[in-house]
N, C-alpha and C positions, 0 to 999 in steps of 0.2 A: 433560181433565176431572180434577177432584180426586176421587180415590176415597174419601177420608175423609168426604166429605159425601154423604149419600144424596139421591137424586133424589126430589123430592116435588111434589105438586100445590100450586099457589099460587092464591090468591084475590085479588080486587081490594083486600081489606083489607091484604094484604101489600104490594101496590103503593102503597097509601095511606101505609103506615108508612115505606116506603123513600123515596118521592118527596116526602113531606110535602104532599100535595094533598088536596082534598076527595074524598068518595066517588064523586061523579059523574065527576070527572076521572080518578080511578083506574080506574073501569070503562071509560072511553074508552081509556085506556092499554092495558088488558087486551084490548080489541077491536082496537086497533092492532097489538099483539103477535101476536094470532091471524091478522090479515090479512097481516102481514109473513111469517108462517110458512106461510101457505096453509092454515090450519086452519079448520074450520067452527065455528059457535057452540057446539055441544055438546062439542067436543073440549077436553081440558085443556091447561093450560100448566104446564110444570115450572119449578122454580127455576133450572135451568141455562139454559133458553130465555129466561126473563125477565131474568136477569143479563146474558146476552149482548146482548139487545136494549137494555138500559139502559147498557151499557158498563161493567159492574161485574164483579168476580170473584164467584164463587158464595159464597165465604166472607164477603165484604163484604155481599152481598145478604142472606144468612142472618142475619148479625149485626144488620143494620139492620132486618130485618123482625120481630125479637123484641120 
């Protein structure tokens, strides 16, 4: 993990910005990430978890989600 980048909660809008997809598709991606991680619907997904799932570095994920 990169200690310079803080762990933060992400939303489907972050996935939408990174993947360049529609909001409904980004929400599905978010649900797929939670399913892959064994999380329940109410549990959060962090930027580290999403970046790993998408095959990106955390710094790339953060840069693309801005």
